[in-house]
PDB file of N, CA, C and O in Angstrom, chain B, residues numbered from 101:
ATOM      1  N   MET B 101      39.079 -41.645 130.688  1.00  0.00           N
ATOM      2  CA  MET B 101      38.170 -42.396 131.666  1.00  0.00           C
ATOM      3  C   MET B 101      36.769 -42.508 131.161  1.00  0.00           C
ATOM      4  O   MET B 101      36.129 -43.531 131.401  1.00  0.00           O
ATOM      5  N   GLN B 102      36.249 -41.522 130.476  1.00  0.00           N
ATOM      6  CA  GLN B 102      35.022 -41.560 129.874  1.00  0.00           C
ATOM      7  C   GLN B 102      35.002 -42.634 128.810  1.00  0.00           C
ATOM      8  O   GLN B 102      34.043 -43.403 128.749  1.00  0.00           O
ATOM      9  N   GLN B 103      36.005 -42.721 127.979  1.00  0.00           N
ATOM     10  CA  GLN B 103      35.930 -43.696 126.908  1.00  0.00           C
ATOM     11  C   GLN B 103      35.990 -45.179 127.477  1.00  0.00           C
ATOM     12  O   GLN B 103      35.423 -46.115 126.913  1.00  0.00           O
ATOM     13  N   GLN B 104      36.718 -45.305 128.630  1.00  0.00           N
ATOM     14  CA  GLN B 104      36.760 -46.726 129.405  1.00  0.00           C
ATOM     15  C   GLN B 104      35.206 -47.011 129.988  1.00  0.00           C
ATOM     16  O   GLN B 104      34.707 -48.136 130.017  1.00  0.00           O
ATOM     17  N   MET B 105      34.620 -45.941 130.388  1.00  0.00           N
ATOM     18  CA  MET B 105      33.140 -46.260 130.747  1.00  0.00           C
ATOM     19  C   MET B 105      32.287 -46.620 129.722  1.00  0.00           C
ATOM     20  O   MET B 105      31.457 -47.518 129.866  1.00  0.00           O
ATOM     21  N   ASN B 106      32.431 -45.949 128.627  1.00  0.00           N
ATOM     22  CA  ASN B 106      31.552 -46.333 127.520  1.00  0.00           C
ATOM     23  C   ASN B 106      31.871 -47.662 127.058  1.00  0.00           C
ATOM     24  O   ASN B 106      30.918 -48.412 126.843  1.00  0.00           O
ATOM     25  N   THR B 107      33.188 -48.139 126.842  1.00  0.00           N
ATOM     26  CA  THR B 107      33.428 -49.301 126.482  1.00  0.00           C
ATOM     27  C   THR B 107      32.853 -50.541 127.429  1.00  0.00           C
ATOM     28  O   THR B 107      32.439 -51.587 126.929  1.00  0.00           O
ATOM     29  N   GLN B 108      32.878 -50.309 128.762  1.00  0.00           N
ATOM     30  CA  GLN B 108      32.239 -51.114 129.611  1.00  0.00           C
ATOM     31  C   GLN B 108      30.699 -51.162 129.592  1.00  0.00           C
ATOM     32  O   GLN B 108      30.032 -52.169 129.826  1.00  0.00           O
ATOM     33  N   GLN B 109      30.246 -50.000 129.297  1.00  0.00           N
ATOM     34  CA  GLN B 109      28.643 -49.952 129.244  1.00  0.00           C
ATOM     35  C   GLN B 109      28.178 -50.806 127.996  1.00  0.00           C
ATOM     36  O   GLN B 109      27.097 -51.394 128.006  1.00  0.00           O
ATOM     37  N   HIS B 110      28.941 -50.840 127.051  1.00  0.00           N
ATOM     38  CA  HIS B 110      28.494 -51.455 125.680  1.00  0.00           C
ATOM     39  C   HIS B 110      29.129 -52.849 125.446  1.00  0.00           C
ATOM     40  O   HIS B 110      28.955 -53.430 124.375  1.00  0.00           O
ATOM     41  N   ALA B 111      29.851 -53.375 126.429  1.00  0.00           N
ATOM     42  CA  ALA B 111      30.306 -54.762 126.348  1.00  0.00           C
ATOM     43  C   ALA B 111      29.165 -55.914 126.286  1.00  0.00           C
ATOM     44  O   ALA B 111      28.181 -55.877 127.025  1.00  0.00           O
ATOM     45  N   MET B 112      29.370 -56.856 125.412  1.00  0.00           N
ATOM     46  CA  MET B 112      28.309 -57.740 125.270  1.00  0.00           C
ATOM     47  C   MET B 112      28.781 -59.158 125.899  1.00  0.00           C
ATOM     48  O   MET B 112      29.930 -59.597 125.863  1.00  0.00           O
ATOM     49  N   MET B 113      27.661 -59.776 126.477  1.00  0.00           N
ATOM     50  CA  MET B 113      28.072 -61.052 127.170  1.00  0.00           C
ATOM     51  C   MET B 113      28.035 -62.059 125.950  1.00  0.00           C
ATOM     52  O   MET B 113      27.286 -61.911 124.985  1.00  0.00           O
ATOM     53  N   ALA B 114      28.901 -63.067 126.101  1.00  0.00           N
ATOM     54  CA  ALA B 114      28.923 -64.048 125.253  1.00  0.00           C
ATOM     55  C   ALA B 114      27.688 -64.905 125.363  1.00  0.00           C
ATOM     56  O   ALA B 114      27.120 -65.370 124.375  1.00  0.00           O
ATOM     57  N   GLN B 115      27.293 -65.097 126.619  1.00  0.00           N
ATOM     58  CA  GLN B 115      26.156 -65.906 127.045  1.00  0.00           C
ATOM     59  C   GLN B 115      25.323 -65.238 128.040  1.00  0.00           C
ATOM     60  O   GLN B 115      25.870 -64.528 128.883  1.00  0.00           O
ATOM     61  N   PRO B 116      23.974 -65.402 128.030  1.00  0.00           N
ATOM     62  CA  PRO B 116      23.216 -64.901 129.175  1.00  0.00           C
ATOM     63  C   PRO B 116      23.542 -65.515 130.514  1.00  0.00           C
ATOM     64  O   PRO B 116      23.927 -66.681 130.591  1.00  0.00           O
ATOM     65  N   PRO B 117      23.395 -64.765 131.536  1.00  0.00           N
ATOM     66  CA  PRO B 117      23.777 -65.183 132.918  1.00  0.00           C
ATOM     67  C   PRO B 117      22.632 -66.466 133.229  1.00  0.00           C
ATOM     68  O   PRO B 117      21.483 -66.529 132.790  1.00  0.00           O
ATOM     69  N   GLU B 118      23.287 -67.388 134.067  1.00  0.00           N
ATOM     70  CA  GLU B 118      22.307 -68.521 134.486  1.00  0.00           C
ATOM     71  C   GLU B 118      21.031 -67.939 135.270  1.00  0.00           C
ATOM     72  O   GLU B 118      19.931 -68.468 135.116  1.00  0.00           O
ATOM     73  N   MET B 119      21.201 -66.909 136.057  1.00  0.00           N
ATOM     74  CA  MET B 119      20.054 -66.431 136.725  1.00  0.00           C
ATOM     75  C   MET B 119      19.993 -64.899 136.394  1.00  0.00           C
ATOM     76  O   MET B 119      21.033 -64.291 136.142  1.00  0.00           O
ATOM     77  N   ILE B 120      18.853 -64.319 136.396  1.00  0.00           N
ATOM     78  CA  ILE B 120      18.601 -62.858 136.097  1.00  0.00           C
ATOM     79  C   ILE B 120      18.033 -62.330 137.290  1.00  0.00           C
ATOM     80  O   ILE B 120      17.317 -62.985 138.048  1.00  0.00           O
ATOM     81  N   SER B 121      18.387 -61.029 137.464  1.00  0.00           N
ATOM     82  CA  SER B 121      17.710 -60.172 138.705  1.00  0.00           C
ATOM     83  C   SER B 121      16.236 -59.922 138.611  1.00  0.00           C
ATOM     84  O   SER B 121      15.729 -60.076 137.500  1.00  0.00           O
ATOM     85  N   THR B 122      15.526 -59.584 139.540  1.00  0.00           N
ATOM     86  CA  THR B 122      14.090 -59.145 139.381  1.00  0.00           C
ATOM     87  C   THR B 122      13.987 -57.884 138.445  1.00  0.00           C
ATOM     88  O   THR B 122      13.058 -57.740 137.650  1.00  0.00           O
ATOM     89  N   LYS B 123      14.999 -56.995 138.601  1.00  0.00           N
ATOM     90  CA  LYS B 123      14.991 -55.835 137.749  1.00  0.00           C
ATOM     91  C   LYS B 123      15.062 -56.335 136.323  1.00  0.00           C
ATOM     92  O   LYS B 123      14.239 -55.955 135.491  1.00  0.00           O
ATOM     93  N   ASP B 124      16.040 -57.186 136.029  1.00  0.00           N
ATOM     94  CA  ASP B 124      16.303 -57.672 134.660  1.00  0.00           C
ATOM     95  C   ASP B 124      14.992 -58.468 134.246  1.00  0.00           C
ATOM     96  O   ASP B 124      14.572 -58.285 133.104  1.00  0.00           O
ATOM     97  N   ALA B 125      14.421 -59.201 134.956  1.00  0.00           N
ATOM     98  CA  ALA B 125      13.111 -59.929 134.670  1.00  0.00           C
ATOM     99  C   ALA B 125      12.075 -58.950 134.249  1.00  0.00           C
ATOM    100  O   ALA B 125      11.404 -59.166 133.240  1.00  0.00           O
ATOM    101  N   LEU B 126      11.897 -57.778 135.046  1.00  0.00           N
ATOM    102  CA  LEU B 126      10.799 -56.946 134.808  1.00  0.00           C
ATOM    103  C   LEU B 126      11.076 -56.145 133.417  1.00  0.00           C
ATOM    104  O   LEU B 126      10.167 -55.857 132.638  1.00  0.00           O
ATOM    105  N   TYR B 127      12.458 -55.818 133.201  1.00  0.00           N
ATOM    106  CA  TYR B 127      12.806 -55.204 131.970  1.00  0.00           C
ATOM    107  C   TYR B 127      12.513 -56.193 130.692  1.00  0.00           C
ATOM    108  O   TYR B 127      12.042 -55.683 129.676  1.00  0.00           O
ATOM    109  N   LEU B 128      12.736 -57.346 130.723  1.00  0.00           N
ATOM    110  CA  LEU B 128      12.327 -58.291 129.838  1.00  0.00           C
ATOM    111  C   LEU B 128      10.884 -58.624 129.585  1.00  0.00           C
ATOM    112  O   LEU B 128      10.489 -59.083 128.513  1.00  0.00           O
ATOM    113  N   THR B 129      10.151 -58.386 130.573  1.00  0.00           N
ATOM    114  CA  THR B 129       8.633 -58.611 130.555  1.00  0.00           C
ATOM    115  C   THR B 129       8.237 -57.372 129.719  1.00  0.00           C
ATOM    116  O   THR B 129       7.482 -57.472 128.751  1.00  0.00           O
ATOM    117  N   ASP B 130       8.781 -56.187 130.131  1.00  0.00           N
ATOM    118  CA  ASP B 130       8.491 -54.872 129.452  1.00  0.00           C
ATOM    119  C   ASP B 130       8.853 -54.939 127.964  1.00  0.00           C
ATOM    120  O   ASP B 130       8.082 -54.499 127.111  1.00  0.00           O
ATOM    121  N   ALA B 131       9.989 -55.471 127.671  1.00  0.00           N
ATOM    122  CA  ALA B 131      10.507 -55.597 126.286  1.00  0.00           C
ATOM    123  C   ALA B 131       9.499 -56.538 125.393  1.00  0.00           C
ATOM    124  O   ALA B 131       9.047 -56.219 124.294  1.00  0.00           O
ATOM    125  N   LEU B 132       9.269 -57.637 126.021  1.00  0.00           N
ATOM    126  CA  LEU B 132       8.271 -58.543 125.353  1.00  0.00           C
ATOM    127  C   LEU B 132       7.011 -57.877 125.099  1.00  0.00           C
ATOM    128  O   LEU B 132       6.507 -57.962 123.979  1.00  0.00           O
ATOM    129  N   SER B 133       6.397 -57.159 126.117  1.00  0.00           N
ATOM    130  CA  SER B 133       5.166 -56.446 125.938  1.00  0.00           C
ATOM    131  C   SER B 133       5.185 -55.395 124.792  1.00  0.00           C
ATOM    132  O   SER B 133       4.330 -55.383 123.907  1.00  0.00           O
ATOM    133  N   TRP B 134       6.218 -54.511 124.867  1.00  0.00           N
ATOM    134  CA  TRP B 134       6.416 -53.489 123.907  1.00  0.00           C
ATOM    135  C   TRP B 134       6.562 -53.917 122.479  1.00  0.00           C
ATOM    136  O   TRP B 134       6.017 -53.322 121.549  1.00  0.00           O
ATOM    137  N   ASN B 135       7.314 -54.965 122.348  1.00  0.00           N
ATOM    138  CA  ASN B 135       7.369 -55.713 121.000  1.00  0.00           C
ATOM    139  C   ASN B 135       6.093 -56.375 120.484  1.00  0.00           C
ATOM    140  O   ASN B 135       5.784 -56.330 119.293  1.00  0.00           O
ATOM    141  N   LEU B 136       5.365 -56.988 121.409  1.00  0.00           N
ATOM    142  CA  LEU B 136       4.118 -57.662 121.060  1.00  0.00           C
ATOM    143  C   LEU B 136       3.086 -56.549 120.710  1.00  0.00           C
ATOM    144  O   LEU B 136       2.329 -56.682 119.749  1.00  0.00           O
ATOM    145  N   LEU B 137       3.072 -55.472 121.495  1.00  0.00           N
ATOM    146  CA  LEU B 137       2.038 -54.355 121.215  1.00  0.00           C
ATOM    147  C   LEU B 137       2.332 -53.743 119.860  1.00  0.00           C
ATOM    148  O   LEU B 137       1.427 -53.594 119.038  1.00  0.00           O
ATOM    149  N   THR B 138       3.621 -53.376 119.606  1.00  0.00           N
ATOM    150  CA  THR B 138       4.016 -52.820 118.389  1.00  0.00           C
ATOM    151  C   THR B 138       3.736 -53.576 117.272  1.00  0.00           C
ATOM    152  O   THR B 138       3.313 -53.026 116.255  1.00  0.00           O
ATOM    153  N   MET B 139       3.930 -54.861 117.331  1.00  0.00           N
ATOM    154  CA  MET B 139       3.649 -55.797 116.236  1.00  0.00           C
ATOM    155  C   MET B 139       2.242 -55.786 116.049  1.00  0.00           C
ATOM    156  O   MET B 139       1.886 -55.670 114.877  1.00  0.00           O
ATOM    157  N   LYS B 140       1.252 -55.888 117.007  1.00  0.00           N
ATOM    158  CA  LYS B 140      -0.156 -55.815 116.787  1.00  0.00           C
ATOM    159  C   LYS B 140      -0.564 -54.499 116.217  1.00  0.00           C
ATOM    160  O   LYS B 140      -1.399 -54.504 115.312  1.00  0.00           O
ATOM    161  N   LYS B 141      -0.071 -53.379 116.644  1.00  0.00           N
ATOM    162  CA  LYS B 141      -0.430 -52.063 116.133  1.00  0.00           C
ATOM    163  C   LYS B 141      -0.057 -51.848 114.718  1.00  0.00           C
ATOM    164  O   LYS B 141      -0.772 -51.215 113.941  1.00  0.00           O
ATOM    165  N   ALA B 142       1.166 -52.428 114.370  1.00  0.00           N
ATOM    166  CA  ALA B 142       1.699 -52.371 112.952  1.00  0.00           C
ATOM    167  C   ALA B 142       0.682 -53.049 112.029  1.00  0.00           C
ATOM    168  O   ALA B 142       0.204 -52.541 111.015  1.00  0.00           O
ATOM    169  N   HIS B 143       0.395 -54.368 112.560  1.00  0.00           N
ATOM    170  CA  HIS B 143      -0.686 -55.258 111.674  1.00  0.00           C
ATOM    171  C   HIS B 143      -1.846 -54.431 111.495  1.00  0.00           C
ATOM    172  O   HIS B 143      -2.267 -54.137 110.376  1.00  0.00           O
ATOM    173  N   PHE B 144      -2.371 -54.047 112.564  1.00  0.00           N
ATOM    174  CA  PHE B 144      -3.731 -53.167 112.527  1.00  0.00           C
ATOM    175  C   PHE B 144      -3.611 -52.036 111.534  1.00  0.00           C
ATOM    176  O   PHE B 144      -4.447 -51.940 110.636  1.00  0.00           O
ATOM    177  N   PHE B 145      -2.589 -51.151 111.649  1.00  0.00           N
ATOM    178  CA  PHE B 145      -2.376 -50.069 110.822  1.00  0.00           C
ATOM    179  C   PHE B 145      -2.067 -50.392 109.448  1.00  0.00           C
ATOM    180  O   PHE B 145      -2.520 -49.689 108.545  1.00  0.00           O
ATOM    181  N   ALA B 146      -1.257 -51.503 109.185  1.00  0.00           N
ATOM    182  CA  ALA B 146      -1.019 -51.908 107.882  1.00  0.00           C
ATOM    183  C   ALA B 146      -2.544 -52.261 106.990  1.00  0.00           C
ATOM    184  O   ALA B 146      -2.822 -51.999 105.820  1.00  0.00           O
ATOM    185  N   SER B 147      -3.247 -52.855 107.904  1.00  0.00           N
ATOM    186  CA  SER B 147      -4.583 -53.439 107.436  1.00  0.00           C
ATOM    187  C   SER B 147      -5.535 -52.185 107.050  1.00  0.00           C
ATOM    188  O   SER B 147      -6.459 -52.285 106.243  1.00  0.00           O
ATOM    189  N   GLN B 148      -5.206 -51.045 107.701  1.00  0.00           N
ATOM    190  CA  GLN B 148      -5.956 -49.835 107.306  1.00  0.00           C
ATOM    191  C   GLN B 148      -5.495 -48.895 106.166  1.00  0.00           C
ATOM    192  O   GLN B 148      -6.195 -48.035 105.632  1.00  0.00           O
ATOM    193  N   CYS B 149      -4.211 -49.193 105.878  1.00  0.00           N
ATOM    194  CA  CYS B 149      -3.551 -48.331 104.797  1.00  0.00           C
ATOM    195  C   CYS B 149      -3.850 -48.671 103.432  1.00  0.00           C
ATOM    196  O   CYS B 149      -3.861 -49.837 103.038  1.00  0.00           O
ATOM    197  N   GLN B 150      -4.123 -47.556 102.614  1.00  0.00           N
ATOM    198  CA  GLN B 150      -4.441 -47.684 101.292  1.00  0.00           C
ATOM    199  C   GLN B 150      -3.214 -47.630 100.410  1.00  0.00           C
ATOM    200  O   GLN B 150      -3.152 -48.257  99.352  1.00  0.00           O
ATOM    201  N   ASP B 151      -2.291 -46.906 100.846  1.00  0.00           N
ATOM    202  CA  ASP B 151      -0.972 -46.799  99.998  1.00  0.00           C
ATOM    203  C   ASP B 151      -0.049 -47.980 100.104  1.00  0.00           C
ATOM    204  O   ASP B 151       0.518 -48.239 101.165  1.00  0.00           O
ATOM    205  N   GLN B 152       0.102 -48.676  99.052  1.00  0.00           N
ATOM    206  CA  GLN B 152       0.753 -49.856  99.157  1.00  0.00           C
ATOM    207  C   GLN B 152       2.369 -49.822  99.678  1.00  0.00           C
ATOM    208  O   GLN B 152       2.875 -50.724 100.345  1.00  0.00           O
ATOM    209  N   GLU B 153       3.001 -48.715  99.280  1.00  0.00           N
ATOM    210  CA  GLU B 153       4.316 -48.475  99.649  1.00  0.00           C
ATOM    211  C   GLU B 153       4.420 -48.367 101.222  1.00  0.00           C
ATOM    212  O   GLU B 153       5.259 -48.938 101.919  1.00  0.00           O
ATOM    213  N   ILE B 154       3.425 -47.540 101.646  1.00  0.00           N
ATOM    214  CA  ILE B 154       3.339 -47.242 103.209  1.00  0.00           C
ATOM    215  C   ILE B 154       2.955 -48.599 103.894  1.00  0.00           C
ATOM    216  O   ILE B 154       3.495 -48.932 104.949  1.00  0.00           O
ATOM    217  N   LYS B 155       2.058 -49.336 103.303  1.00  0.00           N
ATOM    218  CA  LYS B 155       1.625 -50.557 103.958  1.00  0.00           C
ATOM    219  C   LYS B 155       2.680 -51.435 104.155  1.00  0.00           C
ATOM    220  O   LYS B 155       2.815 -52.048 105.214  1.00  0.00           O
ATOM    221  N   GLN B 156       3.527 -51.552 103.104  1.00  0.00           N
ATOM    222  CA  GLN B 156       4.663 -52.615 103.118  1.00  0.00           C
ATOM    223  C   GLN B 156       5.682 -52.128 104.143  1.00  0.00           C
ATOM    224  O   GLN B 156       6.260 -52.959 104.843  1.00  0.00           O
ATOM    225  N   ALA B 157       5.951 -50.729 104.277  1.00  0.00           N
ATOM    226  CA  ALA B 157       6.817 -50.390 105.241  1.00  0.00           C
ATOM    227  C   ALA B 157       6.366 -50.562 106.776  1.00  0.00           C
ATOM    228  O   ALA B 157       7.191 -50.728 107.675  1.00  0.00           O
ATOM    229  N   ILE B 158       5.130 -50.512 106.966  1.00  0.00           N
ATOM    230  CA  ILE B 158       4.500 -50.728 108.200  1.00  0.00           C
ATOM    231  C   ILE B 158       4.597 -52.374 108.623  1.00  0.00           C
ATOM    232  O   ILE B 158       4.775 -52.825 109.755  1.00  0.00           O
ATOM    233  N   GLU B 159       4.440 -53.055 107.469  1.00  0.00           N
ATOM    234  CA  GLU B 159       4.384 -54.635 107.706  1.00  0.00           C
ATOM    235  C   GLU B 159       5.818 -54.891 108.011  1.00  0.00           C
ATOM    236  O   GLU B 159       6.113 -55.718 108.873  1.00  0.00           O
ATOM    237  N   ARG B 160       6.753 -54.213 107.337  1.00  0.00           N
ATOM    238  CA  ARG B 160       8.247 -54.515 107.662  1.00  0.00           C
ATOM    239  C   ARG B 160       8.545 -54.104 109.173  1.00  0.00           C
ATOM    240  O   ARG B 160       9.357 -54.782 109.803  1.00  0.00           O
ATOM    241  N   VAL B 161       7.937 -53.052 109.756  1.00  0.00           N
ATOM    242  CA  VAL B 161       8.134 -52.658 110.962  1.00  0.00           C
ATOM    243  C   VAL B 161       7.654 -53.756 111.941  1.00  0.00           C
ATOM    244  O   VAL B 161       8.279 -54.210 112.900  1.00  0.00           O
ATOM    245  N   GLY B 162       6.407 -54.094 111.504  1.00  0.00           N
ATOM    246  CA  GLY B 162       5.596 -55.289 112.374  1.00  0.00           C
ATOM    247  C   GLY B 162       6.364 -56.558 112.551  1.00  0.00           C
ATOM    248  O   GLY B 162       6.423 -57.200 113.600  1.00  0.00           O
ATOM    249  N   GLN B 163       7.029 -56.898 111.263  1.00  0.00           N
ATOM    250  CA  GLN B 163       7.789 -58.149 111.230  1.00  0.00           C
ATOM    251  C   GLN B 163       9.154 -58.047 112.010  1.00  0.00           C
ATOM    252  O   GLN B 163       9.648 -59.029 112.563  1.00  0.00           O
ATOM    253  N   MET B 164       9.741 -56.784 112.022  1.00  0.00           N
ATOM    254  CA  MET B 164      10.970 -56.670 112.839  1.00  0.00           C
ATOM    255  C   MET B 164      10.554 -56.695 114.392  1.00  0.00           C
ATOM    256  O   MET B 164      11.343 -57.154 115.217  1.00  0.00           O
ATOM    257  N   HIS B 165       9.554 -56.296 114.695  1.00  0.00           N
ATOM    258  CA  HIS B 165       9.126 -56.423 116.169  1.00  0.00           C
ATOM    259  C   HIS B 165       8.806 -57.804 116.557  1.00  0.00           C
ATOM    260  O   HIS B 165       9.051 -58.235 117.684  1.00  0.00           O
ATOM    261  N   GLN B 166       8.204 -58.570 115.529  1.00  0.00           N
ATOM    262  CA  GLN B 166       7.957 -59.934 115.652  1.00  0.00           C
ATOM    263  C   GLN B 166       9.236 -60.672 115.790  1.00  0.00           C
ATOM    264  O   GLN B 166       9.319 -61.547 116.652  1.00  0.00           O
ATOM    265  N   ARG B 167      10.244 -60.395 115.014  1.00  0.00           N
ATOM    266  CA  ARG B 167      11.509 -61.089 115.152  1.00  0.00           C
ATOM    267  C   ARG B 167      12.187 -60.813 116.529  1.00  0.00           C
ATOM    268  O   ARG B 167      12.758 -61.727 117.125  1.00  0.00           O
ATOM    269  N   HIS B 168      12.118 -59.485 117.053  1.00  0.00           N
ATOM    270  CA  HIS B 168      12.565 -59.191 118.188  1.00  0.00           C
ATOM    271  C   HIS B 168      11.923 -59.897 119.363  1.00  0.00           C
ATOM    272  O   HIS B 168      12.628 -60.289 120.292  1.00  0.00           O
ATOM    273  N   TYR B 169      10.691 -60.063 119.357  1.00  0.00           N
ATOM    274  CA  TYR B 169       9.796 -60.819 120.378  1.00  0.00           C
ATOM    275  C   TYR B 169      10.300 -62.170 120.399  1.00  0.00           C
ATOM    276  O   TYR B 169      10.597 -62.684 121.477  1.00  0.00           O
ATOM    277  N   GLN B 170      10.446 -62.888 119.148  1.00  0.00           N
ATOM    278  CA  GLN B 170      10.762 -64.355 119.117  1.00  0.00           C
ATOM    279  C   GLN B 170      12.175 -64.467 119.667  1.00  0.00           C
ATOM    280  O   GLN B 170      12.446 -65.428 120.387  1.00  0.00           O
ATOM    281  N   GLN B 171      13.148 -63.498 119.360  1.00  0.00           N
ATOM    282  CA  GLN B 171      14.419 -63.693 119.913  1.00  0.00           C
ATOM    283  C   GLN B 171      14.672 -63.719 121.412  1.00  0.00           C
ATOM    284  O   GLN B 171      15.457 -64.433 122.037  1.00  0.00           O
ATOM    285  N   LEU B 172      13.826 -62.772 121.857  1.00  0.00           N
ATOM    286  CA  LEU B 172      13.689 -62.610 123.393  1.00  0.00           C
ATOM    287  C   LEU B 172      13.138 -64.014 124.012  1.00  0.00           C
ATOM    288  O   LEU B 172      13.647 -64.561 124.990  1.00  0.00           O
ATOM    289  N   LEU B 173      12.140 -64.455 123.367  1.00  0.00           N
ATOM    290  CA  LEU B 173      11.455 -65.683 123.845  1.00  0.00           C
ATOM    291  C   LEU B 173      12.373 -66.831 123.805  1.00  0.00           C
ATOM    292  O   LEU B 173      12.345 -67.677 124.699  1.00  0.00           O
ATOM    293  N   HIS B 174      13.211 -66.905 122.780  1.00  0.00           N
ATOM    294  CA  HIS B 174      14.251 -67.942 122.521  1.00  0.00           C
ATOM    295  C   HIS B 174      15.231 -67.937 123.695  1.00  0.00           C
ATOM    296  O   HIS B 174      15.515 -68.907 124.399  1.00  0.00           O
ATOM    297  N   GLN B 175      15.692 -66.713 123.792  1.00  0.00           N
ATOM    298  CA  GLN B 175      16.789 -66.447 124.807  1.00  0.00           C
ATOM    299  C   GLN B 175      16.262 -67.014 126.328  1.00  0.00           C
ATOM    300  O   GLN B 175      17.007 -67.567 127.137  1.00  0.00           O
ATOM    301  N   LEU B 176      14.947 -66.778 126.513  1.00  0.00           N
ATOM    302  CA  LEU B 176      14.453 -67.089 127.835  1.00  0.00           C
ATOM    303  C   LEU B 176      14.272 -68.612 128.045  1.00  0.00           C
ATOM    304  O   LEU B 176      14.252 -69.128 129.162  1.00  0.00           O
ATOM    305  N   GLN B 177      14.151 -69.241 126.964  1.00  0.00           N
ATOM    306  CA  GLN B 177      13.916 -70.691 127.143  1.00  0.00           C
ATOM    307  C   GLN B 177      15.127 -71.444 127.660  1.00  0.00           C
ATOM    308  O   GLN B 177      16.194 -71.376 127.049  1.00  0.00           O
ATOM    309  N   PRO B 178      15.007 -72.090 128.662  1.00  0.00           N
ATOM    310  CA  PRO B 178      16.174 -73.001 129.223  1.00  0.00           C
ATOM    311  C   PRO B 178      16.892 -73.760 128.314  1.00  0.00           C
ATOM    312  O   PRO B 178      18.112 -73.843 128.457  1.00  0.00           O
ATOM    313  N   SER B 179      16.271 -74.391 127.297  1.00  0.00           N
ATOM    314  CA  SER B 179      16.909 -75.369 126.430  1.00  0.00           C
ATOM    315  C   SER B 179      17.730 -74.341 125.458  1.00  0.00           C
ATOM    316  O   SER B 179      18.597 -74.909 124.795  1.00  0.00           O
ATOM    317  N   ALA B 180      17.625 -73.087 125.276  1.00  0.00           N
ATOM    318  CA  ALA B 180      18.372 -72.385 124.317  1.00  0.00           C
ATOM    319  C   ALA B 180      19.777 -72.136 124.836  1.00  0.00           C
ATOM    320  O   ALA B 180      20.681 -71.752 124.094  1.00  0.00           O
ATOM    321  N   HIS B 181      19.944 -72.382 126.222  1.00  0.00           N
ATOM    322  CA  HIS B 181      21.189 -72.113 126.927  1.00  0.00           C
ATOM    323  C   HIS B 181      22.075 -73.657 126.896  1.00  0.00           C
ATOM    324  O   HIS B 181      23.306 -73.666 126.920  1.00  0.00           O
ATOM    325  N   MET B 182      21.460 -74.605 126.854  1.00  0.00           N
ATOM    326  CA  MET B 182      22.048 -75.851 126.760  1.00  0.00           C
ATOM    327  C   MET B 182      22.919 -76.267 125.606  1.00  0.00           C
ATOM    328  O   MET B 182      23.734 -77.188 125.662  1.00  0.00           O
ATOM    329  N   GLN B 183      22.694 -75.557 124.620  1.00  0.00           N
ATOM    330  CA  GLN B 183      23.175 -75.944 123.319  1.00  0.00           C
ATOM    331  C   GLN B 183      24.705 -75.442 123.167  1.00  0.00           C
ATOM    332  O   GLN B 183      25.327 -75.663 122.127  1.00  0.00           O
TER     333      GLN B 183
END
């Protein structure tokens, strides 16, 4: 029973739904905000860092959050679902 519940919780949709709930919209807004803020903070901290290895690691973190932000924006555009 527990395994069946875990499988259902982690099932991925092939395509986003046509409409999203208010709760989902609020979650997406939060996710966009978190990624944008983390991206900005990473950029700031990388610019303050003297150690090149640490600076590059922080920059990679910022780039990862930028990609996540862009992916969310792309999925929210109506034209992304028409293809």
